[in-house]
N, C-alpha and C positions, 0 to 999 in steps of 0.2 A: 626268156628261154628257161625251161625247167629241166629238160633232158637233152642229151647230146644230139639226138635226131632232129631236134628243133632247129638246129643251125642250118642245115640245107633246106629244110621245109619252109621256114619263115623267110629266108633270103631268096628262095625261088619266087616267092610272092612279091618281095620288096624290090629285088634287083634281078629280074629274070634273065636279062640279056647281058648282064655284066660278067666279065671273066672272073670265075672263082679260083680256078687252078690253072697253072701253066707249068709245063715241063718240056724242055727242048722245043720241038715244033708243034706240040699238042696242047690243047687247052679245053676246058669245060666251063661253060657259063653256069650260073647258079641253077637255071631251069634244067639244063642237061645233067648237071650233077645230081639234082634231086630225083630226076627220072631214073637215072641209072641206079641210084641208091635204092629206090623203091623196087626196081626190077630184081636186084640182087636179094633184097629182103623177101620178096615173094618166092624167089627161087629157094632160099634157105628154109622158108616155111614148108615148101613142098618136100624138102628132104626130112621133115619131121623135127626141125629145130624148134625148141620151146623156150620160154623164159627161164633164165638161169643156166641153160646149156652153154658150154664153152665152144668157141669157134676160134681156131688158131690161124695166124698169118705169119708166114715165113717168106719174106721178100725184101729185096732192095727197095729204096724209095721209088714210088711210081704213083701215077694218078689213081690206079686201081686200089692202092692201099687205103687211100682216103675214102673211096667209095665203099669198100668192104667195111671199114671201121664204122661208118654211119649206118650201113645196112644192118650189121650185127646189132648195133645199139637200138635200131628201130624194132627189131624182133624181141627186144628185152633179153637178148643173150649177152654173153660176156666174151669180149675179144681177148685172146691170149696173144700178146705181142712177143714174138719169138726172135731172139738175137740171131741175125743171119751169119754171125761169126762162129756160132757153135760148131763143134765137132760132133761126130756121130753119137758118142756116148752122152754128151750134154743135151743133144736134141732128144734122145730117147728118154732121158731123165725128165725133161720138161714136159714132153707129151704124156708120159706115164703119170706125172704128178698132177697135171691139169685135166687129163682125160677129155680132150675135145672131141666132139662128134664129127667135126669137119676140120681139115687142115688145107688152107689155101697156100700154094707155094709158087714162087717165081721161077721162070725158066732156067735161070742160072743155078738154081739149087736143087734141080731134079735128082742129081746123083746122090747127094747126101740124104735126101728123103727116101730114095730107093734103098740105100744102105741101112737107114735107121728103122724102116718099117718092120723089119724082122724082129726087132727088139721091143716093139710097142705092144703093150698088154691089151689096152682097150681098143675096141674097133673104131677106127677113125677113117672117115671118107676123105679121100685125097682129091683135091681139085686144082688143076693147073690154072694159074692166073692168065697165062698166055703161052703160046707155043704148043708143043705136043703134050698130051696127057700121059699119065703114068699107068702102065698096064691097061691101056685102052679105057681109062677111066674118064672122069668128067672134066670139062673145061669151064672156065668162068663164062665164056660166051654162050655155051650150050645151056648153062644154068639160067642165064638171063633171057634166052631166046623165047619170044612170045609171052613173056611175063607182063603183068599189069604194071603201069606206071603210077597207079593210084597209091595213096598212103595205106600201109598195112593197118588192119583193124586191131591193133595191139595197144593197150594202155600200159605205159611203162611208168613205174614208180620212181621218182627222182632219187630216193634213198637206196634203190636196188643197185647191185653191182653192174659196172659197165666194162671193166677191164681187169686183167691180171698182167702185171708187169714184173719181170723177174729181176732181183737184185744181182749184183755182180758176183756174188758167191765167194768173196775173198776170205771168208771165215768158215767155209764149209760149203754144203750144197746151196745153190741159189734158192731164194725164198720167193714165192709168188705173192706179190702185194696186190690184194684185192681192194679196188676202189669203186666208189659210186658215181652216178651221174652228177649228183649235187656237189660232191667233193671236187670233181674235176672242173665243173662250171664255176665253182667258187674260186678255184685257182686261176682259171682263165679270165674271169671277170676282174679279179684283183690285179692281174698283170695288165689287162686292158686299161684299167683306170690308172694304176701307178706308173705304167709304162707309156702313158700318153698316146694311146692308139685311137685312130679316127677311121671313119668309113672309107676314106680314099687311100688307105695304106696299101703299099705293095711290099709284102713281106717275103724275104728270102729265107728258105728252109734248107740249110746245109747240113743238118744233123739227122741221123737215122730216125725214121718214124717209129721204130719199135722202142726207141728210148724216149723218156719223158720230155727231153729238151726239144725234140722234133715237133711234138704236138704243142708244147708250150710256146713255140714260135708261131706256128700256123693258126691254132684255134683262136687266140685273142683277136687276130686280124679278121678271121672269118666271122666271128661273133657280130661285128659291126658291118659286115658286107664288104670287107677289103678283099684283096687278091693275094693268093699265095703262089710263089714261084718256087718249085721244088727241084732240087738238084739230086743227082744220083750218087752212087757210092764213091767214097774217097773225097779228099779235099785238095784242090789245086789252086794256089793263089791267083794265077792268071785267069783261070775259069771263074773263080769267085768274083774277082774285080770286073771282069768282062760282063758277068751277069748283072752286077750292080749297074754298070753303064748302059747295057742294052735294054733292060726292062725298067729303068728308073726306080730301083729299089729304094724304099724309104726307111725300112727297119729290118734288122736281122739279128740273129744271135750267133756270135762267134765265141767259142770257148777260148780260154787263154792260150792254149797251144796253137790254135788257128790264128789268133791275133799275132802271136810271136812269128809265125811263118809269114804273115802279111807284112809286118813292119820290117822284116829282114829280107824281103823280096826286092831285088835290085830294080825291077821295073814297076814297082807299086805306084809311083807318082805319074806314070804316063796315062793312067785311066781317069776318066771324068766320073767322080763319085759324088758330085755335088748334090744329087738327089737324096743321098743317105743322111737322114736327120737323127736317127736313133740307133745306137749299137748296144744291144743287150749282151751281157757276158755273165759267166758263172761256172758252176760245176766243179771248179778247182781253183786254188789260189792263183792270183796274178801278181807278178812282181811289179814293183814301182817303175822299173825300167821299161818293161813292156807296156804298161798302162800309159806312161807319159809319152812314149813313142807312138802309141796308137792314137792318143788324143791329138797329137801334133799332126799325124798323117791324115786323119779323117775329119777333124775339126767339126764334130757334131756332139750331140748329147750322149753320154755314157750312163748305162744303168746296170748295176751289179745286182744279180738275183741270188738268193740263197734258199735252198730247200732240199728235200730228199724224196725219193720214190714213196717212202712211207708217209711223209708229212704233207706233200704238195709244197708249193712255193710259200715261203713264210715271211721273207723280208726283201727290201730293196734299198739300194743306195742310189739315189736319184742324181741327175746331173749337177744340181746346185749343191748337193752334199759333197761332190768330188772336189770342190774348191778347198775345203778345209779338212775333210775327213776321207780322203781317197784311199787310205789304208784300213779304214773300218769296213766291216762286212755290210752293215746297213742297220735299219731298224724295221720293226715289224710292219707288214702291210696293213692297210686299214681294215681288212676283213680276216685277219689272222689274230691269234692269241698265243704268245710265246712267253716263256719264263726261262731264267737261267738260275739253276739251283745247285746246292751242295748235295753230298751223298745222302743226306737225310731228307731231301726234298724242300729245303728252306731257300727262299730267294737270297741271293748273295749281294753284297754291297758293291759300290763302284770301285773298280780297280782289281777286283777279285775274279777268279776263273771258276766256272762251274759248267754243268751240262745243260745244253739247250733242250727244252721240252716244249711241246706244243699241244694245244687243246684238240682232242679228237672231234669235239662238237663243231669246230669251225672248219673242218676239212680233214684231209689225210685219209689214211687207210681204214678199211673196215676190219681187216685181219690179214694174217698170212694164210693163204689158201691151204686148207688141210693141215695146218701146223699150229695146233692149239697151244702147246707149251711155249713155242717161240713167240706167239702172239701175246701171251701173258707176260713174258719178259719185256716186251717192247711197250705194250699199252698197260699202264698202271693208273688206276683211279681216274680214268678218262683222259690221261695225258700220254702222248706218244714220246717215248724217250729216244732221242736221235743218236746218242753216243758221241755227239760232237761237243768239244770243249770250247767255251767262249769267254772272253773277258768283257765285263760290263764297263762301258765307256762313259755313261751318263747321257742325259737328254734322250734316252731311248735307244741310243746306238750301242752296238756290240761288235766284237771282232772275234771271228773263229780263230782259235790258236792251234787246234789240231783235233784229230780223232782220239777218243779215249784209248782205242786199240793201238794207235801209232805212237802214243807218248812213250818216251824213253825214260827209264828210271835207272840212273847211274850213280852208284854210291849214295843212294837215298835222295838224290836230287831229281826233281821232275824237269825233263828237258822236252821242249816242244819243237819238233822237226821243222815246222813252218818258219819259226824265227830264224833258224840256221839257213834254210833254203832262201829266204828273203835276203839274207846277208850275202850268200854266195852269188845270187843272181845280180848283185851290184858289180861283180867283177866283169870287166869289159870283154873277157874271152869266153864267158859262159853263156850258152844258149838255153840249157835246161839243167835242172838238178833235182834229185830226189834224196832225201835224208831219212834214215831209219836206224833202229837199234840192232846191234849184233851182240852175240855172247861175249862176255868179258869175265875171265876167271877171278879177277879181283873186285871189280865194281858191279858185277852182274850183267850190265849192258854198257856198251860204248857206242859212240856215234860213227856211222858210216855214211859217206856222201858218194853218190853215183852221179857223175857229171858228163854232160854232152857239151863239147867245145864248139864254138862258132867256127865256121869254115875259115881256113887261112891263119888260125891262131895256134901258137904253141903254148902248152900249159903243163906244168909239172905238179905232182901231188903235193909236194911241200909248199908250193905257192898257194894252193887252196887252204891248207892247214894254217899257214902263217897269216893269210888274209882274214880268216875267221878269228884267229888269236888276237889280231889287232882291233877287232870290233866287238868281240863277245867274251864272256867269262871263260876262263881256261877249261872248265869242265864241259863246256858246250862245243868246243872245237872238235872236228872229226879226228878220230884215231886212224881211220882207214878211208882212203879215197880211191875210187875206181873210175875209169873213163870208158864210155860206150858210145856207139854211134847214134842210138835212138832209145828213148825211154819207152817201155811198154805202156800202152794206154787202153782204156776201155772205149766204147763207142762215143762216150760223152767227152772224150779228150782228157779224162782224169787218169793220172798215173796209177797203174796197178802195182803198188809197192810190194804186195805179197809175192809177186813173181820175182822181184829183186831180193826180197828179204828171206823167203823160205829156205833157199839153199844153205844159208848160214845157220838156220835153226833146225836143220833136218834131223839132227840127233838129240835135240833138246826141245823143251817146251818153253816158248817165250812167256816171260812174266808180264802180266797186264795189271 
């Protein structure tokens, strides 16, 4: 397979009557999927969509999302994957930045689209995926009506762009990461191989499709003709476990926050999850407590993935690695090329900490869309600079210790919040924690810990501070501890520390 559109095309030939996608009580076989993809592609061509044009999707997970993604790819156009959690101004920014010719929107999001359209600069055709159109406009069914089911006569270059995916925007405006067909296929083939995917997989997709993790769970299974079971918005432990039991799920990706919810769910053991052979996880650090409880509950192979929107997936910690190196991040995938370097770009020795960089020639982003200077800062001499700090462990293994932007500098000492978070998570009363730096008049920065308590537990601030002091150097213990009911997270389940940290720095500029 050379381009993304090859996935439905070739599988329609190889497995025409096999279920490709399932959601609730609906399903599509591979032949049905490819026919619908082709109808949408011909519909887009009738609207004047050309190679390189952008087409946006704003929708919750649905079967149509996958159909649209492949159809846009077959036209040689670029899918703009829009975060459905955006508010009006964020949506306006994204649409104005990417200038799509068409925006497909889900029925639940018609109100925000209607609000945002007044602020959109470029002319964008609005198409309702289902339900009522906006301003008597077009619907997806009308776009498909009467269209040919034959393959579009478009030759797509594997190195051409296929998608724009926006970053979380924690350090300013979100940046649109432009990626190619070959780059994404390289990632998916790497995950298929390193993640032990076979043609009979039934993959559960519990992560939003606009986010890389959603496609990274679905596409490796579809590459070999497996089946994808897609779930809707939100994460409910009972629904997730019932879905595993009902459909015989064999592989899924659950982020650490979801795994924590599952292992703390009182009814988790009442479900039959024996078909689940592989659990993929990643996106954010996992505590040893949650990992051990997850492995005990599910008794299957665990795979930790590491990557970024900019880089694609870069490394894996396979099940056999978990026996001795469960707290390592992993080692590079067979089709990736990464280095860990100092500030001068030199490879660092075992035991030292440096920045993770990856070769652009092996995958990853083409550029930030329309942001030349930001691209130059990230891609240097053919290497994508991730901004992640990692310790070299030897034998090819490494451990992410933190983001460069999250590192705390207190009295000249470098403090990695992840180390403190791992320590606090060992406390029996702690469900979640986020650690970050706050202003300190004497030391420049000091450590702040925001803690979510487990239900039914009592916990005092001094108890957290003393717990850290008994296990860590004195300068690493929190100076401030706050308790909240829930940590803010992005769609990948990663804690958005900027939301917690920014109020402390409102009148100052954080030193990085």
